N, CA and C atoms of all chains as a GROMACS GRO file, in nm:
protein
  633
    1MET      N    1  11.777   3.427   5.892
    1MET     CA    2  11.774   3.408   6.036
    1MET      C    3  11.891   3.482   6.101
    2ILE      N    4  11.866   3.547   6.210
    2ILE     CA    5  11.974   3.616   6.281
    2ILE      C    6  12.039   3.519   6.379
    3GLU      N    7  12.170   3.511   6.372
    3GLU     CA    8  12.245   3.426   6.465
    3GLU      C    9  12.311   3.516   6.568
    4ASN      N   10  12.295   3.480   6.693
    4ASN     CA   11  12.369   3.551   6.797
    4ASN      C   12  12.508   3.492   6.804
    5GLU      N   13  12.606   3.577   6.801
    5GLU     CA   14  12.744   3.531   6.798
    5GLU      C   15  12.821   3.591   6.915
    6GLU      N   16  12.914   3.516   6.964
    6GLU     CA   17  13.009   3.568   7.061
    6GLU      C   18  13.145   3.514   7.020
    7PHE      N   19  13.241   3.601   7.008
    7PHE     CA   20  13.373   3.551   6.970
    7PHE      C   21  13.483   3.631   7.038
    8PHE      N   22  13.596   3.565   7.052
    8PHE     CA   23  13.710   3.626   7.119
    8PHE      C   24  13.801   3.695   7.019
    9ILE      N   25  13.858   3.803   7.062
    9ILE     CA   26  13.957   3.871   6.980
    9ILE      C   27  14.091   3.799   6.996
   10ASN      N   28  14.156   3.776   6.886
   10ASN     CA   29  14.284   3.707   6.891
   10ASN      C   30  14.382   3.781   6.981
   11ASN      N   31  14.456   3.706   7.058
   11ASN     CA   32  14.560   3.761   7.146
   11ASN      C   33  14.505   3.861   7.246
   12ASP      N   34  14.380   3.850   7.277
   12ASP     CA   35  14.320   3.943   7.372
   12ASP      C   36  14.213   3.867   7.449
   13ASP      N   37  14.194   3.901   7.571
   13ASP     CA   38  14.097   3.828   7.652
   13ASP      C   39  13.965   3.903   7.654
   14ILE      N   40  13.915   3.935   7.536
   14ILE     CA   41  13.791   4.012   7.525
   14ILE      C   42  13.693   3.938   7.436
   15LYS      N   43  13.572   3.932   7.482
   15LYS     CA   44  13.466   3.864   7.407
   15LYS      C   45  13.368   3.968   7.356
   16LEU      N   46  13.339   3.963   7.228
   16LEU     CA   47  13.247   4.060   7.167
   16LEU      C   48  13.110   3.996   7.145
   17GLU      N   49  13.010   4.072   7.175
   17GLU     CA   50  12.872   4.030   7.149
   17GLU      C   51  12.834   4.080   7.009
   18ALA      N   52  12.774   3.990   6.929
   18ALA     CA   53  12.743   4.029   6.791
   18ALA      C   54  12.616   3.960   6.743
   19GLU      N   55  12.560   4.015   6.638
   19GLU     CA   56  12.448   3.953   6.568
   19GLU      C   57  12.486   3.941   6.422
   20PHE      N   58  12.458   3.824   6.365
   20PHE     CA   59  12.494   3.800   6.226
   20PHE      C   60  12.373   3.750   6.149
   21PHE      N   61  12.347   3.813   6.036
   21PHE     CA   62  12.244   3.764   5.946
   21PHE      C   63  12.313   3.700   5.827
   22GLN      N   64  12.281   3.573   5.804
   22GLN     CA   65  12.341   3.500   5.693
   22GLN      C   66  12.247   3.499   5.574
   23SER      N   67  12.293   3.551   5.463
   23SER     CA   68  12.210   3.551   5.343
   23SER      C   69  12.205   3.410   5.283
   24SER      N   70  12.113   3.390   5.193
   24SER     CA   71  12.104   3.259   5.127
   24SER      C   72  12.220   3.239   5.030
   25SER      N   73  12.282   3.348   4.987
   25SER     CA   74  12.400   3.339   4.902
   25SER      C   75  12.522   3.365   4.988
   26LYS      N   76  12.594   3.260   5.022
   26LYS     CA   77  12.700   3.274   5.122
   26LYS      C   78  12.823   3.348   5.071
   27THR      N   79  12.830   3.370   4.942
   27THR     CA   80  12.952   3.433   4.889
   27THR      C   81  12.931   3.579   4.852
   28ASP      N   82  12.828   3.640   4.905
   28ASP     CA   83  12.802   3.778   4.867
   28ASP      C   84  12.897   3.875   4.941
   29VAL      N   85  12.875   4.003   4.918
   29VAL     CA   86  12.953   4.104   4.989
   29VAL      C   87  12.882   4.133   5.120
   30ALA      N   88  12.942   4.093   5.229
   30ALA     CA   89  12.879   4.111   5.360
   30ALA      C   90  12.899   4.254   5.409
   31ALA      N   91  12.803   4.300   5.485
   31ALA     CA   92  12.813   4.435   5.544
   31ALA      C   93  12.850   4.423   5.692
   32LEU      N   94  12.944   4.505   5.733
   32LEU     CA   95  12.979   4.516   5.874
   32LEU      C   96  12.930   4.651   5.924
   33LEU      N   97  12.840   4.649   6.020
   33LEU     CA   98  12.781   4.772   6.071
   33LEU      C   99  12.843   4.806   6.207
   34VAL      N  100  12.888   4.931   6.220
   34VAL     CA  101  12.962   4.971   6.340
   34VAL      C  102  12.880   5.074   6.417
   35HIS      N  103  12.843   5.037   6.538
   35HIS     CA  104  12.759   5.123   6.622
   35HIS      C  105  12.835   5.246   6.672
   36PRO      N  106  12.761   5.348   6.707
   36PRO     CA  107  12.822   5.457   6.784
   36PRO      C  108  12.856   5.404   6.923
   37HIS      N  109  12.946   5.470   6.992
   37HIS     CA  110  12.975   5.428   7.129
   37HIS      C  111  12.883   5.505   7.223
   38PRO      N  112  12.816   5.435   7.315
   38PRO     CA  113  12.722   5.505   7.405
   38PRO      C  114  12.785   5.623   7.476
   39GLN      N  115  12.913   5.608   7.509
   39GLN     CA  116  12.983   5.715   7.580
   39GLN      C  117  12.991   5.843   7.496
   40PHE      N  118  12.993   5.826   7.363
   40PHE     CA  119  13.007   5.941   7.276
   40PHE      C  120  12.874   5.995   7.228
   41LEU      N  121  12.767   5.920   7.252
   41LEU     CA  122  12.636   5.974   7.216
   41LEU      C  123  12.570   6.044   7.334
   42ARG      N  124  12.638   6.044   7.448
   42ARG     CA  125  12.589   6.115   7.564
   42ARG      C  126  12.640   6.259   7.558
   43ILE      N  127  12.592   6.332   7.461
   43ILE     CA  128  12.651   6.464   7.432
   43ILE      C  129  12.555   6.574   7.475
   44MET      N  130  12.191   4.620   7.192
   44MET     CA  131  12.259   4.648   7.066
   44MET      C  132  12.178   4.744   6.979
   45TYR      N  133  12.075   4.802   7.038
   45TYR     CA  134  11.987   4.885   6.956
   45TYR      C  135  12.041   5.026   6.937
   46ASN      N  136  12.037   5.072   6.815
   46ASN     CA  137  12.053   5.213   6.782
   46ASN      C  138  11.965   5.236   6.659
   47ASN      N  139  11.892   5.346   6.658
   47ASN     CA  140  11.793   5.366   6.551
   47ASN      C  141  11.856   5.368   6.411
   48VAL      N  142  11.972   5.428   6.398
   48VAL     CA  143  12.034   5.439   6.266
   48VAL      C  144  12.092   5.305   6.221
   49VAL      N  145  12.168   5.242   6.308
   49VAL     CA  146  12.230   5.114   6.273
   49VAL      C  147  12.122   5.008   6.250
   50SER      N  148  12.018   5.011   6.330
   50SER     CA  149  11.910   4.913   6.312
   50SER      C  150  11.840   4.933   6.178
   51ALA      N  151  11.823   5.056   6.135
   51ALA     CA  152  11.760   5.081   6.005
   51ALA      C  153  11.846   5.025   5.892
   52VAL      N  154  11.977   5.040   5.905
   52VAL     CA  155  12.068   4.986   5.803
   52VAL      C  156  12.067   4.833   5.808
   53PHE      N  157  12.074   4.778   5.927
   53PHE     CA  158  12.071   4.632   5.945
   53PHE      C  159  11.944   4.574   5.881
   54ASN      N  160  11.832   4.638   5.906
   54ASN     CA  161  11.704   4.588   5.855
   54ASN      C  162  11.696   4.592   5.702
   55ILE      N  163  11.750   4.697   5.643
   55ILE     CA  164  11.741   4.706   5.497
   55ILE      C  165  11.833   4.602   5.431
   56PHE      N  166  11.945   4.573   5.492
   56PHE     CA  167  12.032   4.467   5.437
   56PHE      C  168  11.966   4.330   5.455
   57MET      N  169  11.910   4.307   5.571
   57MET     CA  170  11.842   4.178   5.594
   57MET      C  171  11.726   4.159   5.497
   58SER      N  172  11.647   4.263   5.478
   58SER     CA  173  11.529   4.249   5.392
   58SER      C  174  11.568   4.227   5.246
   59ASN      N  175  11.693   4.258   5.212
   59ASN     CA  176  11.742   4.233   5.077
   59ASN      C  177  11.834   4.111   5.071
   60ASP      N  178  11.830   4.031   5.176
   60ASP     CA  179  11.905   3.906   5.183
   60ASP      C  180  12.056   3.925   5.165
   61ILE      N  181  12.109   4.026   5.232
   61ILE     CA  182  12.253   4.051   5.231
   61ILE      C  183  12.308   4.017   5.370
   62SER      N  184  12.412   3.938   5.374
   62SER     CA  185  12.473   3.905   5.502
   62SER      C  186  12.521   4.030   5.572
   63CYS      N  187  12.494   4.040   5.701
   63CYS     CA  188  12.548   4.154   5.774
   63CYS      C  189  12.571   4.120   5.920
   64LEU      N  190  12.670   4.187   5.973
   64LEU     CA  191  12.714   4.165   6.111
   64LEU      C  192  12.711   4.298   6.185
   65ARG      N  193  12.656   4.296   6.304
   65ARG     CA  194  12.670   4.412   6.393
   65ARG      C  195  12.713   4.361   6.528
   66PHE      N  196  12.774   4.447   6.606
   66PHE     CA  197  12.835   4.400   6.731
   66PHE      C  198  12.840   4.514   6.830
   67ASN      N  199  12.863   4.480   6.954
   67ASN     CA  200  12.889   4.580   7.056
   67ASN      C  201  13.038   4.591   7.081
   68PHE      N  202  13.089   4.712   7.087
   68PHE     CA  203  13.228   4.735   7.123
   68PHE      C  204  13.257   4.674   7.260
   69ARG      N  205  13.384   4.653   7.287
   69ARG     CA  206  13.425   4.609   7.420
   69ARG      C  207  13.364   4.701   7.527
   70ALA      N  208  13.321   4.640   7.635
   70ALA     CA  209  13.262   4.711   7.750
   70ALA      C  210  13.121   4.764   7.723
   71VAL      N  211  13.063   4.728   7.611
   71VAL     CA  212  12.926   4.772   7.581
   71VAL      C  213  12.836   4.647   7.576
   72GLY      N  214  12.721   4.655   7.637
   72GLY     CA  215  12.629   4.542   7.638
   72GLY      C  216  12.692   4.421   7.705
   73ARG      N  217  12.688   4.306   7.636
   73ARG     CA  218  12.748   4.185   7.693
   73ARG      C  219  12.891   4.162   7.647
   74SER      N  220  12.947   4.258   7.574
   74SER     CA  221  13.089   4.248   7.539
   74SER      C  222  13.173   4.279   7.662
   75THR      N  223  13.282   4.206   7.676
   75THR     CA  224  13.366   4.222   7.794
   75THR      C  225  13.476   4.325   7.768
   76GLY      N  226  13.560   4.348   7.869
   76GLY     CA  227  13.672   4.440   7.855
   76GLY      C  228  13.637   4.581   7.897
   77ASN      N  229  13.728   4.671   7.870
   77ASN     CA  230  13.712   4.811   7.907
   77ASN      C  231  13.729   4.900   7.785
   78HIS      N  232  13.661   5.015   7.788
   78HIS     CA  233  13.679   5.113   7.682
   78HIS      C  234  13.826   5.155   7.678
   79SER      N  235  13.882   5.166   7.558
   79SER     CA  236  14.026   5.195   7.550
   79SER      C  237  14.056   5.313   7.459
   80SER      N  238  13.965   5.407   7.449
   80SER     CA  239  13.988   5.532   7.378
   80SER      C  240  14.030   5.513   7.233
   81GLY      N  241  13.979   5.412   7.169
   81GLY     CA  242  14.000   5.398   7.025
   81GLY      C  243  14.089   5.284   6.984
   82ARG      N  244  14.203   5.266   7.052
   82ARG     CA  245  14.298   5.164   7.007
   82ARG      C  246  14.235   5.024   7.011
   83GLY      N  247  14.177   4.992   7.125
   83GLY     CA  248  14.114   4.861   7.137
   83GLY      C  249  13.991   4.848   7.048
   84GLU      N  250  13.920   4.958   7.029
   84GLU     CA  251  13.800   4.954   6.947
   84GLU      C  252  13.835   4.930   6.800
   85LEU      N  253  13.948   4.981   6.756
   85LEU     CA  254  13.994   4.947   6.621
   85LEU      C  255  14.018   4.796   6.609
   86SER      N  256  14.074   4.739   6.714
   86SER     CA  257  14.095   4.594   6.715
   86SER      C  258  13.963   4.519   6.711
   87ASP      N  259  13.862   4.575   6.778
   87ASP     CA  260  13.729   4.512   6.776
   87ASP      C  261  13.676   4.502   6.633
   88VAL      N  262  13.687   4.612   6.559
   88VAL     CA  263  13.637   4.612   6.421
   88VAL      C  264  13.718   4.516   6.334
   89LYS      N  265  13.849   4.518   6.351
   89LYS     CA  266  13.933   4.427   6.272
   89LYS      C  267  13.900   4.282   6.304
   90ALA      N  268  13.869   4.254   6.429
   90ALA     CA  269  13.830   4.117   6.467
   90ALA      C  270  13.701   4.078   6.397
   91CYS      N  271  13.610   4.172   6.382
   91CYS     CA  272  13.484   4.144   6.312
   91CYS      C  273  13.510   4.117   6.164
   92ILE      N  274  13.598   4.194   6.104
   92ILE     CA  275  13.631   4.174   5.963
   92ILE      C  276  13.693   4.034   5.944
   93ASP      N  277  13.785   3.999   6.032
   93ASP     CA  278  13.850   3.868   6.024
   93ASP      C  279  13.748   3.756   6.048
   94PHE      N  280  13.656   3.782   6.137
   94PHE     CA  281  13.550   3.684   6.165
   94PHE      C  282  13.467   3.658   6.038
   95LEU      N  283  13.431   3.764   5.968
   95LEU     CA  284  13.352   3.748   5.846
   95LEU      C  285  13.431   3.673   5.738
   96ILE      N  286  13.556   3.709   5.723
   96ILE     CA  287  13.637   3.650   5.616
   96ILE      C  288  13.678   3.506   5.649
   97ASN      N  289  13.725   3.486   5.772
   97ASN     CA  290  13.784   3.356   5.805
   97ASN      C  291  13.682   3.253   5.853
   98LEU      N  292  13.582   3.297   5.925
   98LEU     CA  293  13.485   3.202   5.979
   98LEU      C  294  13.357   3.194   5.898
   99LYS      N  295  13.310   3.308   5.850
   99LYS     CA  296  13.187   3.307   5.770
   99LYS      C  297  13.215   3.294   5.621
  100LYS      N  298  13.343   3.299   5.586
  100LYS     CA  299  13.387   3.272   5.448
  100LYS      C  300  13.325   3.368   5.345
  101VAL      N  301  13.302   3.494   5.384
  101VAL     CA  302  13.252   3.590   5.286
  101VAL      C  303  13.368   3.633   5.198
  102GLU      N  304  13.338   3.668   5.074
  102GLU     CA  305  13.445   3.702   4.981
  102GLU      C  306  13.487   3.847   4.993
  103LYS      N  307  13.390   3.933   5.026
  103LYS     CA  308  13.420   4.075   5.038
  103LYS      C  309  13.340   4.136   5.152
  104VAL      N  310  13.389   4.250   5.200
  104VAL     CA  311  13.325   4.316   5.314
  104VAL      C  312  13.302   4.464   5.282
  105PHE      N  313  13.186   4.512   5.317
  105PHE     CA  314  13.151   4.653   5.306
  105PHE      C  315  13.129   4.705   5.448
  106ILE      N  316  13.186   4.820   5.479
  106ILE     CA  317  13.176   4.874   5.615
  106ILE      C  318  13.080   4.993   5.617
  107CYS      N  319  12.997   4.997   5.717
  107CYS     CA  320  12.912   5.114   5.740
  107CYS      C  321  12.917   5.148   5.888
  108GLY      N  322  12.954   5.272   5.920
  108GLY     CA  323  12.960   5.313   6.059
  108GLY      C  324  12.886   5.444   6.079
  109TYR      N  325  12.837   5.459   6.201
  109TYR     CA  326  12.762   5.579   6.236
  109TYR      C  327  12.826   5.648   6.356
  110SER      N  328  12.850   5.779   6.344
  110SER     CA  329  12.906   5.861   6.451
  110SER      C  330  13.043   5.805   6.493
  111TYR      N  331  13.064   5.776   6.620
  111TYR     CA  332  13.191   5.717   6.663
  111TYR      C  333  13.220   5.589   6.584
  112GLY      N  334  13.115   5.517   6.551
  112GLY     CA  335  13.131   5.395   6.471
  112GLY      C  336  13.180   5.424   6.331
  113ALA      N  337  13.150   5.542   6.278
  113ALA     CA  338  13.203   5.581   6.148
  113ALA      C  339  13.353   5.606   6.159
  114ALA      N  340  13.393   5.679   6.262
  114ALA     CA  341  13.536   5.710   6.279
  114ALA      C  342  13.617   5.583   6.295
  115ILE      N  343  13.570   5.493   6.380
  115ILE     CA  344  13.646   5.370   6.406
  115ILE      C  345  13.632   5.272   6.289
  116GLY      N  346  13.509   5.251   6.245
  116GLY     CA  347  13.485   5.152   6.140
  116GLY      C  348  13.556   5.188   6.009
  117CYS      N  349  13.541   5.312   5.966
  117CYS     CA  350  13.600   5.353   5.839
  117CYS      C  351  13.753   5.358   5.846
  118SER      N  352  13.805   5.367   5.966
  118SER     CA  353  13.951   5.370   5.983
  118SER      C  354  14.015   5.233   5.965
  119THR      N  355  13.934   5.130   5.947
  119THR     CA  356  13.990   4.997   5.921
  119THR      C  357  13.980   4.961   5.773
  120VAL      N  358  13.949   5.058   5.690
  120VAL     CA  359  13.922   5.030   5.548
  120VAL      C  360  14.039   4.963   5.478
  121ASN      N  361  14.160   4.990   5.524
  121ASN     CA  362  14.277   4.930   5.458
  121ASN      C  363  14.328   4.805   5.530
  122HIS      N  364  14.249   4.754   5.623
  122HIS     CA  365  14.289   4.634   5.698
  122HIS      C  366  14.299   4.512   5.606
  123SER      N  367  14.214   4.508   5.504
  123SER     CA  368  14.214   4.391   5.415
  123SER      C  369  14.180   4.434   5.273
  124GLU      N  370  14.238   4.364   5.177
  124GLU     CA  371  14.202   4.390   5.037
  124GLU      C  372  14.060   4.347   5.008
  125LYS      N  373  14.003   4.269   5.096
  125LYS     CA  374  13.866   4.222   5.074
  125LYS      C  375  13.762   4.326   5.115
  126ILE      N  376  13.805   4.435   5.174
  126ILE     CA  377  13.712   4.544   5.206
  126ILE      C  378  13.696   4.629   5.080
  127ILE      N  379  13.572   4.643   5.035
  127ILE     CA  380  13.552   4.710   4.905
  127ILE      C  381  13.526   4.860   4.918
  128GLY      N  382  13.496   4.907   5.038
  128GLY     CA  383  13.469   5.049   5.057
  128GLY      C  384  13.385   5.068   5.181
  129TYR      N  385  13.341   5.192   5.201
  129TYR     CA  386  13.261   5.217   5.322
  129TYR      C  387  13.160   5.329   5.302
  130ALA      N  388  13.060   5.326   5.393
  130ALA     CA  389  12.965   5.436   5.407
  130ALA      C  390  12.980   5.491   5.547
  131SER      N  391  13.000   5.621   5.555
  131SER     CA  392  13.017   5.689   5.683
  131SER      C  393  12.894   5.776   5.709
  132ILE      N  394  12.831   5.757   5.823
  132ILE     CA  395  12.716   5.839   5.859
  132ILE      C  396  12.758   5.929   5.975
  133SER      N  397  12.766   6.057   5.949
  133SER     CA  398  12.800   6.157   6.051
  133SER      C  399  12.934   6.128   6.119
  134PHE      N  400  13.038   6.126   6.041
  134PHE     CA  401  13.175   6.109   6.093
  134PHE      C  402  13.207   6.230   6.182
  135PRO      N  403  13.240   6.206   6.309
  135PRO     CA  404  13.261   6.320   6.401
  135PRO      C  405  13.405   6.373   6.398
  136TRP      N  406  13.445   6.422   6.282
  136TRP     CA  407  13.585   6.465   6.264
  136TRP      C  408  13.632   6.564   6.370
  137ASP      N  409  13.544   6.658   6.405
  137ASP     CA  410  13.590   6.770   6.486
  137ASP      C  411  13.624   6.732   6.631
  138PHE      N  412  13.560   6.631   6.684
  138PHE     CA  413  13.594   6.599   6.823
  138PHE      C  414  13.666   6.467   6.840
  139ILE      N  415  13.684   6.390   6.734
  139ILE     CA  416  13.751   6.261   6.748
  139ILE      C  417  13.901   6.273   6.721
  140GLY      N  418  13.943   6.382   6.657
  140GLY     CA  419  14.085   6.401   6.633
  140GLY      C  420  14.127   6.360   6.493
  141PRO      N  421  14.244   6.410   6.447
  141PRO     CA  422  14.286   6.390   6.308
  141PRO      C  423  14.331   6.248   6.275
  142LYS      N  424  14.362   6.169   6.376
  142LYS     CA  425  14.413   6.033   6.352
  142LYS      C  426  14.317   5.951   6.266
  143TYR      N  427  14.189   5.962   6.296
  143TYR     CA  428  14.092   5.877   6.227
  143TYR      C  429  14.061   5.929   6.086
  144LYS      N  430  14.080   6.057   6.068
  144LYS     CA  431  14.064   6.113   5.934
  144LYS      C  432  14.172   6.055   5.841
  145LYS      N  433  14.293   6.046   5.892
  145LYS     CA  434  14.402   5.992   5.811
  145LYS      C  435  14.384   5.842   5.788
  146LEU      N  436  14.345   5.772   5.894
  146LEU     CA  437  14.330   5.626   5.880
  146LEU      C  438  14.217   5.589   5.785
  147SER      N  439  14.119   5.676   5.772
  147SER     CA  440  14.003   5.643   5.686
  147SER      C  441  14.024   5.687   5.542
  148GLN      N  442  14.142   5.742   5.514
  148GLN     CA  443  14.174   5.776   5.374
  148GLN      C  444  14.199   5.647   5.296
  149ALA      N  445  14.146   5.640   5.175
  149ALA     CA  446  14.163   5.518   5.095
  149ALA      C  447  14.128   5.549   4.951
  150ASP      N  448  14.179   5.464   4.863
  150ASP     CA  449  14.143   5.479   4.722
  150ASP      C  450  14.022   5.392   4.686
  151LYS      N  451  13.954   5.343   4.786
  151LYS     CA  452  13.832   5.263   4.766
  151LYS      C  453  13.710   5.355   4.769
  152PRO      N  454  13.596   5.309   4.715
  152PRO     CA  455  13.476   5.394   4.715
  152PRO      C  456  13.429   5.430   4.856
  153LYS      N  457  13.389   5.558   4.869
  153LYS     CA  458  13.349   5.609   5.001
  153LYS      C  459  13.222   5.693   4.986
  154LEU      N  460  13.131   5.672   5.077
  154LEU     CA  461  13.010   5.755   5.083
  154LEU      C  462  13.006   5.824   5.219
  155PHE      N  463  12.980   5.954   5.218
  155PHE     CA  464  12.967   6.030   5.342
  155PHE      C  465  12.826   6.088   5.350
  156ILE      N  466  12.753   6.045   5.452
  156ILE     CA  467  12.618   6.094   5.476
  156ILE      C  468  12.622   6.191   5.593
  157GLN      N  469  12.551   6.302   5.576
  157GLN     CA  470  12.558   6.409   5.676
  157GLN      C  471  12.425   6.480   5.684
  158GLY      N  472  12.378   6.504   5.804
  158GLY     CA  473  12.258   6.584   5.823
  158GLY      C  474  12.291   6.732   5.824
  159ASP      N  475  12.206   6.812   5.764
  159ASP     CA  476  12.237   6.956   5.757
  159ASP      C  477  12.202   7.030   5.886
  160ARG      N  478  12.146   6.957   5.984
  160ARG     CA  479  12.121   7.019   6.115
  160ARG      C  480  12.208   6.956   6.224
  161ASP      N  481  12.312   6.888   6.182
  161ASP     CA  482  12.401   6.819   6.276
  161ASP      C  483  12.498   6.921   6.335
  162ASP      N  484  12.494   6.939   6.467
  162ASP     CA  485  12.590   7.028   6.531
  162ASP      C  486  12.689   6.950   6.618
  163VAL      N  487  12.689   6.818   6.604
  163VAL     CA  488  12.790   6.734   6.671
  163VAL      C  489  12.900   6.702   6.569
  164ALA      N  490  12.861   6.630   6.464
  164ALA     CA  491  12.947   6.623   6.345
  164ALA      C  492  12.906   6.746   6.264
  165ASN      N  493  12.970   6.856   6.296
  165ASN     CA  494  12.919   6.987   6.256
  165ASN      C  495  12.907   7.003   6.104
  166PHE      N  496  12.784   7.027   6.060
  166PHE     CA  497  12.759   7.040   5.916
  166PHE      C  498  12.840   7.153   5.854
  167ASN      N  499  12.863   7.259   5.930
  167ASN     CA  500  12.936   7.374   5.875
  167ASN      C  501  13.079   7.339   5.834
  168ASN      N  502  13.134   7.233   5.893
  168ASN     CA  503  13.271   7.192   5.860
  168ASN      C  504  13.276   7.072   5.765
  169PHE      N  505  13.160   7.025   5.725
  169PHE     CA  506  13.156   6.901   5.646
  169PHE      C  507  13.238   6.910   5.518
  170GLN      N  508  13.218   7.017   5.441
  170GLN     CA  509  13.283   7.026   5.310
  170GLN      C  510  13.435   7.026   5.324
  171LYS      N  511  13.484   7.094   5.426
  171LYS     CA  512  13.630   7.098   5.449
  171LYS      C  513  13.684   6.956   5.472
  172HIS      N  514  13.616   6.880   5.553
  172HIS     CA  515  13.662   6.744   5.580
  172HIS      C  516  13.645   6.655   5.457
  173TYR      N  517  13.532   6.670   5.391
  173TYR     CA  518  13.504   6.588   5.273
  173TYR      C  519  13.611   6.609   5.166
  174ASP      N  520  13.654   6.733   5.150
  174ASP     CA  521  13.754   6.766   5.048
  174ASP      C  522  13.887   6.696   5.072
  175PHE      N  523  13.912   6.657   5.195
  175PHE     CA  524  14.038   6.589   5.229
  175PHE      C  525  14.049   6.453   5.158
  176TYR      N  526  13.936   6.390   5.135
  176TYR     CA  527  13.938   6.251   5.087
  176TYR      C  528  13.958   6.244   4.935
  177SER      N  529  14.033   6.141   4.896
  177SER     CA  530  14.057   6.120   4.754
  177SER      C  531  13.938   6.049   4.690
  178ASN      N  532  13.932   6.056   4.560
  178ASN     CA  533  13.831   5.982   4.485
  178ASN      C  534  13.867   5.834   4.484
  179PRO      N  535  13.769   5.748   4.464
  179PRO     CA  536  13.627   5.775   4.442
  179PRO      C  537  13.552   5.802   4.572
  180LYS      N  538  13.467   5.904   4.568
  180LYS     CA  539  13.390   5.939   4.687
  180LYS      C  540  13.262   6.008   4.642
  181GLU      N  541  13.164   6.007   4.729
  181GLU     CA  542  13.043   6.085   4.706
  181GLU      C  543  12.983   6.118   4.842
  182HIS      N  544  12.889   6.212   4.840
  182HIS     CA  545  12.826   6.248   4.966
  182HIS      C  546  12.677   6.269   4.945
  183LYS      N  547  12.606   6.259   5.056
  183LYS     CA  548  12.462   6.283   5.055
  183LYS      C  549  12.427   6.366   5.179
  184ILE      N  550  12.373   6.483   5.157
  184ILE     CA  551  12.327   6.567   5.267
  184ILE      C  552  12.179   6.539   5.290
  185ILE      N  553  12.144   6.503   5.410
  185ILE     CA  554  12.004   6.475   5.442
  185ILE      C  555  11.946   6.600   5.510
  186LYS      N  556  11.857   6.665   5.439
  186LYS     CA  557  11.801   6.790   5.487
  186LYS      C  558  11.707   6.765   5.605
  187GLY      N  559  11.729   6.839   5.711
  187GLY     CA  560  11.645   6.830   5.830
  187GLY      C  561  11.700   6.737   5.937
  188ALA      N  562  11.798   6.655   5.902
  188ALA     CA  563  11.850   6.558   5.998
  188ALA      C  564  11.957   6.620   6.088
  189ASP      N  565  11.949   6.592   6.218
  189ASP     CA  566  12.058   6.629   6.308
  189ASP      C  567  12.144   6.504   6.332
  190HIS      N  568  12.224   6.505   6.436
  190HIS     CA  569  12.317   6.394   6.456
  190HIS      C  570  12.246   6.263   6.489
  191PHE      N  571  12.124   6.272   6.535
  191PHE     CA  572  12.057   6.152   6.586
  191PHE      C  573  11.955   6.094   6.487
  192TYR      N  574  11.928   6.162   6.380
  192TYR     CA  575  11.851   6.110   6.266
  192TYR      C  576  11.709   6.067   6.302
  193GLY      N  577  11.651   6.124   6.405
  193GLY     CA  578  11.514   6.088   6.438
  193GLY      C  579  11.419   6.119   6.322
  194GLY      N  580  11.354   6.017   6.269
  194GLY     CA  581  11.265   6.035   6.155
  194GLY      C  582  11.337   6.028   6.020
  195TYR      N  583  11.468   6.020   6.020
  195TYR     CA  584  11.546   6.018   5.896
  195TYR      C  585  11.630   5.890   5.883
  196GLU      N  586  11.607   5.795   5.974
  196GLU     CA  587  11.688   5.673   5.973
  196GLU      C  588  11.672   5.597   5.841
  197ARG      N  589  11.548   5.587   5.799
  197ARG     CA  590  11.518   5.509   5.678
  197ARG      C  591  11.587   5.571   5.555
  198GLN      N  592  11.583   5.704   5.548
  198GLN     CA  593  11.646   5.773   5.435
  198GLN      C  594  11.797   5.747   5.434
  199ALA      N  595  11.858   5.755   5.551
  199ALA     CA  596  12.002   5.728   5.560
  199ALA      C  597  12.030   5.583   5.519
  200ALA      N  598  11.949   5.489   5.567
  200ALA     CA  599  11.971   5.348   5.535
  200ALA      C  600  11.954   5.322   5.386
  201GLU      N  601  11.857   5.386   5.324
  201GLU     CA  602  11.837   5.367   5.180
  201GLU      C  603  11.957   5.419   5.101
  202GLU      N  604  12.015   5.528   5.146
  202GLU     CA  605  12.135   5.580   5.079
  202GLU      C  606  12.252   5.483   5.091
  203VAL      N  607  12.266   5.426   5.210
  203VAL     CA  608  12.374   5.328   5.230
  203VAL      C  609  12.354   5.209   5.138
  204PHE      N  610  12.232   5.161   5.130
  204PHE     CA  611  12.207   5.041   5.049
  204PHE      C  612  12.223   5.071   4.900
  205ARG      N  613  12.178   5.187   4.856
  205ARG     CA  614  12.197   5.226   4.716
  205ARG      C  615  12.346   5.228   4.682
  206PHE      N  616  12.424   5.285   4.771
  206PHE     CA  617  12.569   5.293   4.748
  206PHE      C  618  12.631   5.153   4.747
  207TYR      N  619  12.592   5.071   4.841
  207TYR     CA  620  12.641   4.932   4.847
  207TYR      C  621  12.617   4.862   4.712
  208LYS      N  622  12.495   4.875   4.661
  208LYS     CA  623  12.463   4.808   4.534
  208LYS      C  624  12.547   4.863   4.419
  209SER      N  625  12.580   4.991   4.428
  209SER     CA  626  12.654   5.053   4.317
  209SER      C  627  12.800   5.011   4.312
  210ILE      N  628  12.855   4.961   4.424
  210ILE     CA  629  12.998   4.927   4.426
  210ILE      C  630  13.026   4.779   4.441
  211LYS      N  631  12.926   4.698   4.469
  211LYS     CA  632  12.953   4.557   4.498
  211LYS      C  633  12.995   4.480   4.374
   0.00000   0.00000   0.00000
């Protein structure tokens, strides 16, 4: 199941929008996927 | 939060029951704040890593970034010992500046995926940049793919997942 997440960056007043998929094995190696920035794909 | 390449990678991890997190940088989508030319975006990625380790209690983290996301994401590889390595898809070395090339250097496993028709992350300069990195490393050239991977998303995602399985 995909969980919608919102969390604050420590010591910063910024909230990040995220999606998290939790595997059935909670101790696996999780993947962090980093998007391109829209500003940089406007090429 | 949609991007064809990142979504293909997200889907292949989900379909194999691997935990994965994707997010919008500050000032993108419903994320707050302002674009900060890299410094703040590095903090965004580090916050995601800390979120996975501290709140989701994962034991290890694998990073995969595409384009600007490759430059920023892979540059956090040494943020934690729990990061096992990364996959970079079309790292834009030529226009992002040397800072991120240095930050993404690591003795952890690295995969570099590159389209041979990419003129943004210019394919002609790929080997020069690739040679900068220390082992362990490998690369995959996707024939026919440009920077946007239209029609080649699945192939790129399969390479990322194969690499993930090989190092986990």
